[in-house]
N, CA, C, O and the ligand as a Tripos MOL2 file, in Angstrom:
@<TRIPOS>MOLECULE
protein
  301   299    76     0     0
PROTEIN
NO_CHARGES

@<TRIPOS>ATOM
      1 N          98.8320  106.5020   78.9600 N.3       1 MET1
      2 CA         98.8920  105.0870   79.1570 C.3       1 MET1
      3 C          97.7650  104.1260   79.4800 C.2       1 MET1
      4 O          96.9090  104.5130   80.2750 O.2       1 MET1
      5 N          97.6900  103.1660   79.0610 N.am      2 THR2
      6 CA         96.3070  102.3730   79.3620 C.3       2 THR2
      7 C          96.6560  101.0990   80.1170 C.2       2 THR2
      8 O          97.8410  100.7820   80.2190 O.2       2 THR2
      9 N          95.6620  100.3240   80.6720 N.am      3 CYS3
     10 CA         95.8210   99.2570   81.4370 C.3       3 CYS3
     11 C          96.3590   97.9810   80.6660 C.2       3 CYS3
     12 O          95.7160   97.6030   79.6870 O.2       3 CYS3
     13 N          97.4980   97.2970   81.0480 N.am      4 LEU4
     14 CA         97.8000   96.0300   80.4420 C.3       4 LEU4
     15 C          96.6930   94.9610   80.3920 C.2       4 LEU4
     16 O          96.6490   94.1270   79.4870 O.2       4 LEU4
     17 N          95.8090   95.0150   81.3890 N.am      5 TYR5
     18 CA         94.8900   93.8620   81.4130 C.3       5 TYR5
     19 C          93.5900   94.1370   80.7220 C.2       5 TYR5
     20 O          93.2390   93.3460   79.8470 O.2       5 TYR5
     21 N          92.8400   95.1580   81.0100 N.am      6 CYS6
     22 CA         91.7370   95.5490   80.3790 C.3       6 CYS6
     23 C          91.7160   96.7160   79.4340 C.2       6 CYS6
     24 O          90.6790   97.0490   78.8610 O.2       6 CYS6
     25 N          92.7980   97.3030   79.2790 N.am      7 LYS7
     26 CA         92.8610   98.5170   78.5130 C.3       7 LYS7
     27 C          92.0620   99.8700   78.9310 C.2       7 LYS7
     28 O          91.5890  100.7170   78.1730 O.2       7 LYS7
     29 N          92.0480   99.8340   80.3100 N.am      8 GLY8
     30 CA         91.1950  100.9850   80.8320 C.3       8 GLY8
     31 C          92.1340  101.9970   81.1830 C.2       8 GLY8
     32 O          93.3490  101.8580   81.0490 O.2       8 GLY8
     33 N          91.5450  103.0690   81.6560 N.am      9 THR9
     34 CA         92.5190  104.3250   81.7230 C.3       9 THR9
     35 C          93.2550  104.4360   82.9880 C.2       9 THR9
     36 O          92.5930  104.3930   84.0250 O.2       9 THR9
     37 N          94.5440  104.5750   83.0560 N.am     10 LEU10
     38 CA         95.2010  104.6850   84.2360 C.3      10 LEU10
     39 C          95.2540  106.0190   84.8790 C.2      10 LEU10
     40 O          95.4230  107.0300   84.1980 O.2      10 LEU10
     41 N          95.1110  106.0610   86.2050 N.am     11 GLU11
     42 CA         95.0840  107.3220   86.9590 C.3      11 GLU11
     43 C          96.2030  107.4950   87.8660 C.2      11 GLU11
     44 O          96.6370  106.5090   88.4620 O.2      11 GLU11
     45 N          96.7370  108.6850   88.0410 N.am     12 ASN12
     46 CA         97.9760  108.6570   88.9630 C.3      12 ASN12
     47 C          97.5750  108.8830   90.4660 C.2      12 ASN12
     48 O          96.8490  109.8600   90.6510 O.2      12 ASN12
     49 N          97.8750  108.2480   91.4160 N.am     13 LYS13
     50 CA         97.1910  108.0620   92.7650 C.3      13 LYS13
     51 C          98.5080  107.8650   93.6220 C.2      13 LYS13
     52 O          99.5520  107.3720   93.1940 O.2      13 LYS13
     53 N          98.2840  108.3270   94.8900 N.am     14 LEU14
     54 CA         99.1120  107.7540   95.9560 C.3      14 LEU14
     55 C          98.5630  106.7310   96.6800 C.2      14 LEU14
     56 O          97.4870  106.9390   97.2390 O.2      14 LEU14
     57 N          99.1650  105.5270   96.7890 N.am     15 THR15
     58 CA         98.4660  104.4300   97.4850 C.3      15 THR15
     59 C          99.7080  103.6750   98.5370 C.2      15 THR15
     60 O         100.9290  103.8160   98.6110 O.2      15 THR15
     61 N          99.0260  103.0960   99.0420 N.am     16 ASN16
     62 CA         99.9890  102.3200  100.2370 C.3      16 ASN16
     63 C         100.4250  101.0700   99.7040 C.2      16 ASN16
     64 O          99.6190  100.2920   99.1930 O.2      16 ASN16
     65 N         101.5960  100.8340   99.7830 N.am     17 TYR17
     66 CA        102.3700   99.5100   99.1990 C.3      17 TYR17
     67 C         102.5720   98.6510  100.4080 C.2      17 TYR17
     68 O         103.0970   99.1730  101.3920 O.2      17 TYR17
     69 N         102.2160   97.3970  100.4470 N.am     18 ILE18
     70 CA        102.5030   96.5920  101.7050 C.3      18 ILE18
     71 C         103.2470   95.2850  101.1760 C.2      18 ILE18
     72 O         102.8510   94.5430  100.2760 O.2      18 ILE18
     73 N         104.2640   95.1820  101.8350 N.am     19 ALA19
     74 CA        105.1470   93.9270  101.4380 C.3      19 ALA19
     75 C         105.1080   93.0060  102.6350 C.2      19 ALA19
     76 O         105.4600   93.3950  103.7480 O.2      19 ALA19
     77 N         104.6750   91.7770  102.3940 N.am     20 ASP20
     78 CA        104.4990   90.9540  103.3920 C.3      20 ASP20
     79 C         105.5990   90.0740  103.4290 C.2      20 ASP20
     80 O         105.5160   89.1540  102.6160 O.2      20 ASP20
     81 N         106.7050   90.0940  104.2100 N.am     21 LEU21
     82 CA        107.9680   89.3540  104.2020 C.3      21 LEU21
     83 C         107.8240   88.0990  104.9790 C.2      21 LEU21
     84 O         108.8380   87.4390  105.2040 O.2      21 LEU21
     85 N         106.5620   87.6650  105.4530 N.am     22 GLY22
     86 CA        106.6170   86.3280  106.4790 C.3      22 GLY22
     87 C         106.5660   86.8900  107.7090 C.2      22 GLY22
     88 O         105.5110   87.0600  108.3200 O.2      22 GLY22
     89 N         108.0190   87.2970  108.2570 N.am     23 ASN23
     90 CA        108.0710   87.4530  109.7430 C.3      23 ASN23
     91 C         107.7900   89.0310  109.9070 C.2      23 ASN23
     92 O         107.6320   89.4700  111.0460 O.2      23 ASN23
     93 N         107.7350   89.7370  109.0010 N.am     24 SER24
     94 CA        107.4310   91.2080  109.0780 C.3      24 SER24
     95 C         106.6910   91.5880  107.8330 C.2      24 SER24
     96 O         106.6930   91.0340  106.7340 O.2      24 SER24
     97 N         105.9580   92.8270  108.3130 N.am     25 ILE25
     98 CA        105.1550   93.2300  107.0190 C.3      25 ILE25
     99 C         105.4700   94.8910  107.2770 C.2      25 ILE25
    100 O         105.3460   95.5060  108.3360 O.2      25 ILE25
    101 N         105.9250   95.4100  105.9400 N.am     26 ILE26
    102 CA        106.3050   96.7930  105.6630 C.3      26 ILE26
    103 C         105.2610   97.6490  104.9420 C.2      26 ILE26
    104 O         104.9320   97.3490  103.7940 O.2      26 ILE26
    105 N         104.8050   98.5480  105.4770 N.am     27 VAL27
    106 CA        103.8370   99.3560  104.8370 C.3      27 VAL27
    107 C         104.4610  100.6120  104.3440 C.2      27 VAL27
    108 O         104.9920  101.3170  105.2020 O.2      27 VAL27
    109 N         104.4900  101.0460  103.0030 N.am     28 VAL28
    110 CA        104.8710  102.1860  102.5670 C.3      28 VAL28
    111 C         103.8330  102.9990  102.1340 C.2      28 VAL28
    112 O         103.1450  102.6700  101.1670 O.2      28 VAL28
    113 N         103.6580  103.9820  102.7230 N.am     29 ARG29
    114 CA        102.6220  105.0940  102.5500 C.3      29 ARG29
    115 C         102.9810  106.0090  101.3860 C.2      29 ARG29
    116 O         104.1500  106.2970  101.1300 O.2      29 ARG29
    117 N         101.7550  106.5330  100.5650 N.am     30 ASP30
    118 CA        102.0300  107.3340   99.5360 C.3      30 ASP30
    119 C         103.0420  107.1780   98.5570 C.2      30 ASP30
    120 O         103.9910  107.9240   98.3180 O.2      30 ASP30
    121 N         102.6930  106.0410   97.9870 N.am     31 VAL31
    122 CA        103.5490  105.6220   96.7070 C.3      31 VAL31
    123 C         103.2360  106.0180   95.4170 C.2      31 VAL31
    124 O         102.3210  105.3530   94.9320 O.2      31 VAL31
    125 N         103.7180  106.9270   94.6610 N.am     32 PRO32
    126 CA        103.0360  107.1760   93.4610 C.3      32 PRO32
    127 C         102.8020  106.0700   92.6130 C.2      32 PRO32
    128 O         103.7670  105.4690   92.1400 O.2      32 PRO32
    129 N         101.4100  105.6550   92.3110 N.am     33 THR33
    130 CA        101.0400  104.6660   91.6140 C.3      33 THR33
    131 C         100.0190  105.0420   90.3300 C.2      33 THR33
    132 O          99.2630  106.0080   90.2310 O.2      33 THR33
    133 N         100.2780  103.8610   89.3100 N.am     34 GLN34
    134 CA         99.1180  104.0890   88.3080 C.3      34 GLN34
    135 C          98.0390  103.2330   88.6830 C.2      34 GLN34
    136 O          98.3290  102.0660   88.9450 O.2      34 GLN34
    137 N          96.9000  103.5790   88.7530 N.am     35 VAL35
    138 CA         95.7100  102.8940   89.2380 C.3      35 VAL35
    139 C          94.7210  102.7480   88.0890 C.2      35 VAL35
    140 O          94.3430  103.7640   87.5050 O.2      35 VAL35
    141 N          94.2920  101.5740   87.7400 N.am     36 CYS36
    142 CA         93.3410  101.4660   86.4630 C.3      36 CYS36
    143 C          91.9860  101.7110   86.9370 C.2      36 CYS36
    144 O          91.4680  100.9670   87.7700 O.2      36 CYS36
    145 N          91.2670  102.9280   86.3410 N.am     37 THR37
    146 CA         89.9830  103.0530   86.7950 C.3      37 THR37
    147 C          88.9680  101.9300   86.6040 C.2      37 THR37
    148 O          87.9740  101.9130   87.3300 O.2      37 THR37
    149 N          89.1230  101.1440   85.8260 N.am     38 GLN38
    150 CA         88.4930  100.1070   85.2960 C.3      38 GLN38
    151 C          88.3270   98.9820   86.2830 C.2      38 GLN38
    152 O          87.3410   98.6660   86.9490 O.2      38 GLN38
    153 N          89.5930   98.4260   86.2130 N.am     39 CYS39
    154 CA         89.9570   96.9450   87.1110 C.3      39 CYS39
    155 C          90.6060   97.1410   88.3370 C.2      39 CYS39
    156 O          90.5460   96.1770   89.1010 O.2      39 CYS39
    157 N          91.3120   98.2990   88.7940 N.am     40 GLY40
    158 CA         91.9960   98.5350   89.7830 C.3      40 GLY40
    159 C          93.3300   98.0550   90.0390 C.2      40 GLY40
    160 O          93.9110   97.9610   91.1200 O.2      40 GLY40
    161 N          93.7410   97.7540   88.8350 N.am     41 GLU41
    162 CA         95.1360   97.1040   88.8340 C.3      41 GLU41
    163 C          96.1660   98.1200   88.8480 C.2      41 GLU41
    164 O          96.1100   99.0580   88.0530 O.2      41 GLU41
    165 N          97.3070   97.9810   89.8730 N.am     42 LYS42
    166 CA         97.9360   98.9530   90.1760 C.3      42 LYS42
    167 C          99.3110   98.6290   89.2450 C.2      42 LYS42
    168 O          99.5780   97.5140   88.7960 O.2      42 LYS42
    169 N         100.0120   99.6810   89.0810 N.am     43 SER43
    170 CA        101.4740   99.5750   88.3380 C.3      43 SER43
    171 C         102.3710  100.8020   88.8710 C.2      43 SER43
    172 O         101.8770  101.8490   89.2890 O.2      43 SER43
    173 N         103.5070  100.5870   88.8150 N.am     44 TYR44
    174 CA        104.6170  101.5910   89.3770 C.3      44 TYR44
    175 C         105.5900  102.0000   88.2130 C.2      44 TYR44
    176 O         105.9240  101.0840   87.4620 O.2      44 TYR44
    177 N         105.9990  103.0260   88.0080 N.am     45 ASP45
    178 CA        107.1890  103.5680   87.0230 C.3      45 ASP45
    179 C         108.1950  102.6250   87.5010 C.2      45 ASP45
    180 O         108.1440  102.0980   88.6120 O.2      45 ASP45
    181 N         109.1050  102.4260   86.6420 N.am     46 TYR46
    182 CA        110.3270  101.6650   86.9860 C.3      46 TYR46
    183 C         111.0100  102.3120   88.1000 C.2      46 TYR46
    184 O         111.4480  101.5800   88.9880 O.2      46 TYR46
    185 N         111.1810  103.6820   88.1940 N.am     47 HIS47
    186 CA        112.0220  104.0810   89.2020 C.3      47 HIS47
    187 C         111.4370  104.2970   90.6580 C.2      47 HIS47
    188 O         112.0270  104.5640   91.7050 O.2      47 HIS47
    189 N         110.0180  104.0870   90.3810 N.am     48 VAL48
    190 CA        109.2360  104.0350   91.8260 C.3      48 VAL48
    191 C         109.6270  102.5350   92.2410 C.2      48 VAL48
    192 O         110.0370  102.3490   93.3870 O.2      48 VAL48
    193 N         109.5120  101.4240   91.3200 N.am     49 SER49
    194 CA        109.4580  100.1640   91.7800 C.3      49 SER49
    195 C         111.0620   99.8320   92.4870 C.2      49 SER49
    196 O         111.2400   99.1580   93.5020 O.2      49 SER49
    197 N         112.0910  100.4630   91.6970 N.am     50 VAL50
    198 CA        113.3330  100.3840   92.1900 C.3      50 VAL50
    199 C         113.4270  100.8700   93.5430 C.2      50 VAL50
    200 O         113.8540  100.2120   94.4920 O.2      50 VAL50
    201 N         112.9380  102.2460   93.5890 N.am     51 ARG51
    202 CA        113.0610  102.8100   95.1440 C.3      51 ARG51
    203 C         112.2400  102.0890   96.2500 C.2      51 ARG51
    204 O         112.5720  102.0650   97.4360 O.2      51 ARG51
    205 N         111.0600  101.4660   95.6950 N.am     52 LEU52
    206 CA        110.3830  100.6200   96.7490 C.3      52 LEU52
    207 C         111.0790   99.5330   97.3440 C.2      52 LEU52
    208 O         111.1020   99.3520   98.5620 O.2      52 LEU52
    209 N         111.7710   98.6480   96.3340 N.am     53 GLN53
    210 CA        112.5720   97.8800   96.6150 C.3      53 GLN53
    211 C         113.9250   98.0170   97.7720 C.2      53 GLN53
    212 O         114.3200   97.2500   98.6500 O.2      53 GLN53
    213 N         114.3330   99.1750   97.3710 N.am     54 GLU54
    214 CA        115.2680   99.9200   98.2690 C.3      54 GLU54
    215 C         114.8950  100.1140   99.7400 C.2      54 GLU54
    216 O         115.5220   99.6810  100.7070 O.2      54 GLU54
    217 N         113.6620  100.9060   99.7500 N.am     55 ILE55
    218 CA        113.1520  101.1620  100.8120 C.3      55 ILE55
    219 C         112.7970   99.7740  101.9050 C.2      55 ILE55
    220 O         112.9110   99.7700  103.1310 O.2      55 ILE55
    221 N         112.4500   98.9150  101.2260 N.am     56 ILE56
    222 CA        112.0150   97.3770  101.8480 C.3      56 ILE56
    223 C         113.3880   96.9350  102.3260 C.2      56 ILE56
    224 O         113.6650   96.6730  103.4970 O.2      56 ILE56
    225 N         114.1080   96.8890  101.4250 N.am     57 ASN57
    226 CA        115.4720   96.2140  101.8800 C.3      57 ASN57
    227 C         116.1840   96.8810  103.3360 C.2      57 ASN57
    228 O         116.6710   96.2670  104.2860 O.2      57 ASN57
    229 N         116.0480   98.3450  103.1270 N.am     58 GLN58
    230 CA        116.5870   99.0590  104.2440 C.3      58 GLN58
    231 C         115.7530   98.6280  105.6150 C.2      58 GLN58
    232 O         116.2960   98.1420  106.6070 O.2      58 GLN58
    233 N         114.3460   98.8920  105.4850 N.am     59 VAL59
    234 CA        113.4100   98.7680  106.5710 C.3      59 VAL59
    235 C         113.7380   97.2710  107.0900 C.2      59 VAL59
    236 O         113.9800   97.1000  108.2850 O.2      59 VAL59
    237 N         113.7430   96.2770  106.2530 N.am     60 LYS60
    238 CA        113.5840   94.9360  106.7800 C.3      60 LYS60
    239 C         114.8210   94.5830  107.6230 C.2      60 LYS60
    240 O         114.7250   93.6220  108.3860 O.2      60 LYS60
    241 N         116.0120   95.2940  107.5530 N.am     61 GLU61
    242 CA        117.3150   95.1060  108.3710 C.3      61 GLU61
    243 C         116.9640   95.7280  109.5010 C.2      61 GLU61
    244 O         117.5760   95.2320  110.4470 O.2      61 GLU61
    245 N         116.1640   96.7010  109.8610 N.am     62 LEU62
    246 CA        115.8520   97.4740  110.9790 C.3      62 LEU62
    247 C         114.8700   97.0060  111.8310 C.2      62 LEU62
    248 O         114.9170   97.0550  113.0600 O.2      62 LEU62
    249 N         113.9330   96.5280  111.1210 N.am     63 VAL63
    250 CA        112.5750   96.2290  112.0580 C.3      63 VAL63
    251 C         112.0680   94.7030  111.9670 C.2      63 VAL63
    252 O         112.2490   94.0580  110.9340 O.2      63 VAL63
    253 N         111.5500   94.2610  112.8750 N.am     64 SER64
    254 CA        110.6400   93.0240  112.8280 C.3      64 SER64
    255 C         109.2620   93.2940  113.3280 C.2      64 SER64
    256 O         108.9410   94.0400  114.2530 O.2      64 SER64
    257 N         108.6270   92.6860  112.6880 N.am     65 GLY65
    258 CA        106.9860   92.9770  113.1120 C.3      65 GLY65
    259 C         106.4920   93.6960  111.8120 C.2      65 GLY65
    260 O         106.6590   93.3630  110.6390 O.2      65 GLY65
    261 N         105.8100   94.8190  112.3670 N.am     66 ILE66
    262 CA        105.0190   95.7050  111.5050 C.3      66 ILE66
    263 C         105.6660   97.1990  111.3510 C.2      66 ILE66
    264 O         105.6860   97.9340  112.3390 O.2      66 ILE66
    265 N         106.1610   97.6100  110.1760 N.am     67 ALA67
    266 CA        106.7480   98.9010  110.0200 C.3      67 ALA67
    267 C         105.9340   99.8620  109.1790 C.2      67 ALA67
    268 O         105.0810   99.4430  108.3960 O.2      67 ALA67
    269 N         106.1420  100.8910  109.3070 N.am     68 GLU68
    270 CA        105.4170  101.8100  108.3310 C.3      68 GLU68
    271 C         106.3780  103.0140  107.9840 C.2      68 GLU68
    272 O         106.9030  103.6540  108.8950 O.2      68 GLU68
    273 N         106.5880  103.2950  106.7450 N.am     69 VAL69
    274 CA        107.1670  104.3430  106.1920 C.3      69 VAL69
    275 C         106.3260  105.0850  105.1330 C.2      69 VAL69
    276 O         105.4070  104.6640  104.4310 O.2      69 VAL69
    277 N         106.8780  106.2730  105.2080 N.am     70 THR70
    278 CA        106.3980  107.2490  104.0040 C.3      70 THR70
    279 C         107.1340  107.2800  102.7920 C.2      70 THR70
    280 O         108.2870  107.7120  102.8040 O.2      70 THR70
    281 N         106.6540  106.9090  101.8410 N.am     71 TYR71
    282 CA        107.4460  106.8640  100.5170 C.3      71 TYR71
    283 C         108.4990  108.1970  100.4710 C.2      71 TYR71
    284 O         109.7220  108.0590  100.4770 O.2      71 TYR71
    285 N         107.8420  109.4500  100.4280 N.am     72 SER72
    286 CA        108.7020  110.4010  100.1550 C.3      72 SER72
    287 C         109.8420  110.6390  101.4920 C.2      72 SER72
    288 O         110.9880  111.0320  101.2790 O.2      72 SER72
    289 N         109.4020  110.3810  102.6560 N.am     73 ASP73
    290 CA        110.3190  110.4880  103.8430 C.3      73 ASP73
    291 C         111.4400  109.5700  103.9820 C.2      73 ASP73
    292 O         112.4040  109.8230  104.7040 O.2      73 ASP73
    293 N         111.3190  108.4920  103.2870 N.am     74 ALA74
    294 CA        112.2400  107.3850  103.3310 C.3      74 ALA74
    295 C         113.6330  107.8910  103.0070 C.2      74 ALA74
    296 O         113.7430  108.5080  101.9480 O.2      74 ALA74
    297 N         114.7610  107.7160  103.7910 N.am     75 ALA75
    298 CA        116.0370  108.0940  103.3220 C.3      75 ALA75
    299 C         116.5890  107.2170  102.5730 C.2      75 ALA75
    300 O         117.7060  107.4250  102.0990 O.2      75 ALA75
    301 ZN         92.5960   97.6730   84.1120 Zn       76 ZN76
@<TRIPOS>BOND
     1     1     2 1
     2     2     3 1
     3     3     4 2
     4     3     5 am
     5     5     6 1
     6     6     7 1
     7     7     8 2
     8     7     9 am
     9     9    10 1
    10    10    11 1
    11    11    12 2
    12    11    13 am
    13    13    14 1
    14    14    15 1
    15    15    16 2
    16    15    17 am
    17    17    18 1
    18    18    19 1
    19    19    20 2
    20    19    21 am
    21    21    22 1
    22    22    23 1
    23    23    24 2
    24    23    25 am
    25    25    26 1
    26    26    27 1
    27    27    28 2
    28    27    29 am
    29    29    30 1
    30    30    31 1
    31    31    32 2
    32    31    33 am
    33    33    34 1
    34    34    35 1
    35    35    36 2
    36    35    37 am
    37    37    38 1
    38    38    39 1
    39    39    40 2
    40    39    41 am
    41    41    42 1
    42    42    43 1
    43    43    44 2
    44    43    45 am
    45    45    46 1
    46    46    47 1
    47    47    48 2
    48    47    49 am
    49    49    50 1
    50    50    51 1
    51    51    52 2
    52    51    53 am
    53    53    54 1
    54    54    55 1
    55    55    56 2
    56    55    57 am
    57    57    58 1
    58    58    59 1
    59    59    60 2
    60    59    61 am
    61    61    62 1
    62    62    63 1
    63    63    64 2
    64    63    65 am
    65    65    66 1
    66    66    67 1
    67    67    68 2
    68    67    69 am
    69    69    70 1
    70    70    71 1
    71    71    72 2
    72    71    73 am
    73    73    74 1
    74    74    75 1
    75    75    76 2
    76    75    77 am
    77    77    78 1
    78    78    79 1
    79    79    80 2
    80    79    81 am
    81    81    82 1
    82    82    83 1
    83    83    84 2
    84    83    85 am
    85    85    86 1
    86    86    87 1
    87    87    88 2
    88    87    89 am
    89    89    90 1
    90    90    91 1
    91    91    92 2
    92    91    93 am
    93    93    94 1
    94    94    95 1
    95    95    96 2
    96    95    97 am
    97    97    98 1
    98    98    99 1
    99    99   100 2
   100    99   101 am
   101   101   102 1
   102   102   103 1
   103   103   104 2
   104   103   105 am
   105   105   106 1
   106   106   107 1
   107   107   108 2
   108   107   109 am
   109   109   110 1
   110   110   111 1
   111   111   112 2
   112   111   113 am
   113   113   114 1
   114   114   115 1
   115   115   116 2
   116   115   117 am
   117   117   118 1
   118   118   119 1
   119   119   120 2
   120   119   121 am
   121   121   122 1
   122   122   123 1
   123   123   124 2
   124   123   125 am
   125   125   126 1
   126   126   127 1
   127   127   128 2
   128   127   129 am
   129   129   130 1
   130   130   131 1
   131   131   132 2
   132   131   133 am
   133   133   134 1
   134   134   135 1
   135   135   136 2
   136   135   137 am
   137   137   138 1
   138   138   139 1
   139   139   140 2
   140   139   141 am
   141   141   142 1
   142   142   143 1
   143   143   144 2
   144   143   145 am
   145   145   146 1
   146   146   147 1
   147   147   148 2
   148   147   149 am
   149   149   150 1
   150   150   151 1
   151   151   152 2
   152   151   153 am
   153   153   154 1
   154   154   155 1
   155   155   156 2
   156   155   157 am
   157   157   158 1
   158   158   159 1
   159   159   160 2
   160   159   161 am
   161   161   162 1
   162   162   163 1
   163   163   164 2
   164   163   165 am
   165   165   166 1
   166   166   167 1
   167   167   168 2
   168   167   169 am
   169   169   170 1
   170   170   171 1
   171   171   172 2
   172   171   173 am
   173   173   174 1
   174   174   175 1
   175   175   176 2
   176   175   177 am
   177   177   178 1
   178   178   179 1
   179   179   180 2
   180   179   181 am
   181   181   182 1
   182   182   183 1
   183   183   184 2
   184   183   185 am
   185   185   186 1
   186   186   187 1
   187   187   188 2
   188   187   189 am
   189   189   190 1
   190   190   191 1
   191   191   192 2
   192   191   193 am
   193   193   194 1
   194   194   195 1
   195   195   196 2
   196   195   197 am
   197   197   198 1
   198   198   199 1
   199   199   200 2
   200   199   201 am
   201   201   202 1
   202   202   203 1
   203   203   204 2
   204   203   205 am
   205   205   206 1
   206   206   207 1
   207   207   208 2
   208   207   209 am
   209   209   210 1
   210   210   211 1
   211   211   212 2
   212   211   213 am
   213   213   214 1
   214   214   215 1
   215   215   216 2
   216   215   217 am
   217   217   218 1
   218   218   219 1
   219   219   220 2
   220   219   221 am
   221   221   222 1
   222   222   223 1
   223   223   224 2
   224   223   225 am
   225   225   226 1
   226   226   227 1
   227   227   228 2
   228   227   229 am
   229   229   230 1
   230   230   231 1
   231   231   232 2
   232   231   233 am
   233   233   234 1
   234   234   235 1
   235   235   236 2
   236   235   237 am
   237   237   238 1
   238   238   239 1
   239   239   240 2
   240   239   241 am
   241   241   242 1
   242   242   243 1
   243   243   244 2
   244   243   245 am
   245   245   246 1
   246   246   247 1
   247   247   248 2
   248   247   249 am
   249   249   250 1
   250   250   251 1
   251   251   252 2
   252   251   253 am
   253   253   254 1
   254   254   255 1
   255   255   256 2
   256   255   257 am
   257   257   258 1
   258   258   259 1
   259   259   260 2
   260   259   261 am
   261   261   262 1
   262   262   263 1
   263   263   264 2
   264   263   265 am
   265   265   266 1
   266   266   267 1
   267   267   268 2
   268   267   269 am
   269   269   270 1
   270   270   271 1
   271   271   272 2
   272   271   273 am
   273   273   274 1
   274   274   275 1
   275   275   276 2
   276   275   277 am
   277   277   278 1
   278   278   279 1
   279   279   280 2
   280   279   281 am
   281   281   282 1
   282   282   283 1
   283   283   284 2
   284   283   285 am
   285   285   286 1
   286   286   287 1
   287   287   288 2
   288   287   289 am
   289   289   290 1
   290   290   291 1
   291   291   292 2
   292   291   293 am
   293   293   294 1
   294   294   295 1
   295   295   296 2
   296   295   297 am
   297   297   298 1
   298   298   299 1
   299   299   300 2
@<TRIPOS>SUBSTRUCTURE
     1 MET1         2 RESIDUE 1 A MET
     2 THR2         6 RESIDUE 1 A THR
     3 CYS3        10 RESIDUE 1 A CYS
     4 LEU4        14 RESIDUE 1 A LEU
     5 TYR5        18 RESIDUE 1 A TYR
     6 CYS6        22 RESIDUE 1 A CYS
     7 LYS7        26 RESIDUE 1 A LYS
     8 GLY8        30 RESIDUE 1 A GLY
     9 THR9        34 RESIDUE 1 A THR
    10 LEU10       38 RESIDUE 1 A LEU
    11 GLU11       42 RESIDUE 1 A GLU
    12 ASN12       46 RESIDUE 1 A ASN
    13 LYS13       50 RESIDUE 1 A LYS
    14 LEU14       54 RESIDUE 1 A LEU
    15 THR15       58 RESIDUE 1 A THR
    16 ASN16       62 RESIDUE 1 A ASN
    17 TYR17       66 RESIDUE 1 A TYR
    18 ILE18       70 RESIDUE 1 A ILE
    19 ALA19       74 RESIDUE 1 A ALA
    20 ASP20       78 RESIDUE 1 A ASP
    21 LEU21       82 RESIDUE 1 A LEU
    22 GLY22       86 RESIDUE 1 A GLY
    23 ASN23       90 RESIDUE 1 A ASN
    24 SER24       94 RESIDUE 1 A SER
    25 ILE25       98 RESIDUE 1 A ILE
    26 ILE26      102 RESIDUE 1 A ILE
    27 VAL27      106 RESIDUE 1 A VAL
    28 VAL28      110 RESIDUE 1 A VAL
    29 ARG29      114 RESIDUE 1 A ARG
    30 ASP30      118 RESIDUE 1 A ASP
    31 VAL31      122 RESIDUE 1 A VAL
    32 PRO32      126 RESIDUE 1 A PRO
    33 THR33      130 RESIDUE 1 A THR
    34 GLN34      134 RESIDUE 1 A GLN
    35 VAL35      138 RESIDUE 1 A VAL
    36 CYS36      142 RESIDUE 1 A CYS
    37 THR37      146 RESIDUE 1 A THR
    38 GLN38      150 RESIDUE 1 A GLN
    39 CYS39      154 RESIDUE 1 A CYS
    40 GLY40      158 RESIDUE 1 A GLY
    41 GLU41      162 RESIDUE 1 A GLU
    42 LYS42      166 RESIDUE 1 A LYS
    43 SER43      170 RESIDUE 1 A SER
    44 TYR44      174 RESIDUE 1 A TYR
    45 ASP45      178 RESIDUE 1 A ASP
    46 TYR46      182 RESIDUE 1 A TYR
    47 HIS47      186 RESIDUE 1 A HIS
    48 VAL48      190 RESIDUE 1 A VAL
    49 SER49      194 RESIDUE 1 A SER
    50 VAL50      198 RESIDUE 1 A VAL
    51 ARG51      202 RESIDUE 1 A ARG
    52 LEU52      206 RESIDUE 1 A LEU
    53 GLN53      210 RESIDUE 1 A GLN
    54 GLU54      214 RESIDUE 1 A GLU
    55 ILE55      218 RESIDUE 1 A ILE
    56 ILE56      222 RESIDUE 1 A ILE
    57 ASN57      226 RESIDUE 1 A ASN
    58 GLN58      230 RESIDUE 1 A GLN
    59 VAL59      234 RESIDUE 1 A VAL
    60 LYS60      238 RESIDUE 1 A LYS
    61 GLU61      242 RESIDUE 1 A GLU
    62 LEU62      246 RESIDUE 1 A LEU
    63 VAL63      250 RESIDUE 1 A VAL
    64 SER64      254 RESIDUE 1 A SER
    65 GLY65      258 RESIDUE 1 A GLY
    66 ILE66      262 RESIDUE 1 A ILE
    67 ALA67      266 RESIDUE 1 A ALA
    68 GLU68      270 RESIDUE 1 A GLU
    69 VAL69      274 RESIDUE 1 A VAL
    70 THR70      278 RESIDUE 1 A THR
    71 TYR71      282 RESIDUE 1 A TYR
    72 SER72      286 RESIDUE 1 A SER
    73 ASP73      290 RESIDUE 1 A ASP
    74 ALA74      294 RESIDUE 1 A ALA
    75 ALA75      298 RESIDUE 1 A ALA
    76 ZN76       301 GROUP 0 **** ****
């Protein structure tokens, strides 16, 4: 697969996803991500982005302020 923006090569990496919700910030660690080696653009598989959204929805009900979760640990 190549980058949508610059046609560079995508590399699989674990990165941190940060969701800024205004009154809280949720950091999800070690998210499987495809990162462009050329421009650094990040993209996520469909199932990963769905999962991320689920994690964020769960965590934001429980925490205010800054929360950190690890992608693979999230229930
Ligand atoms: Zn790129």
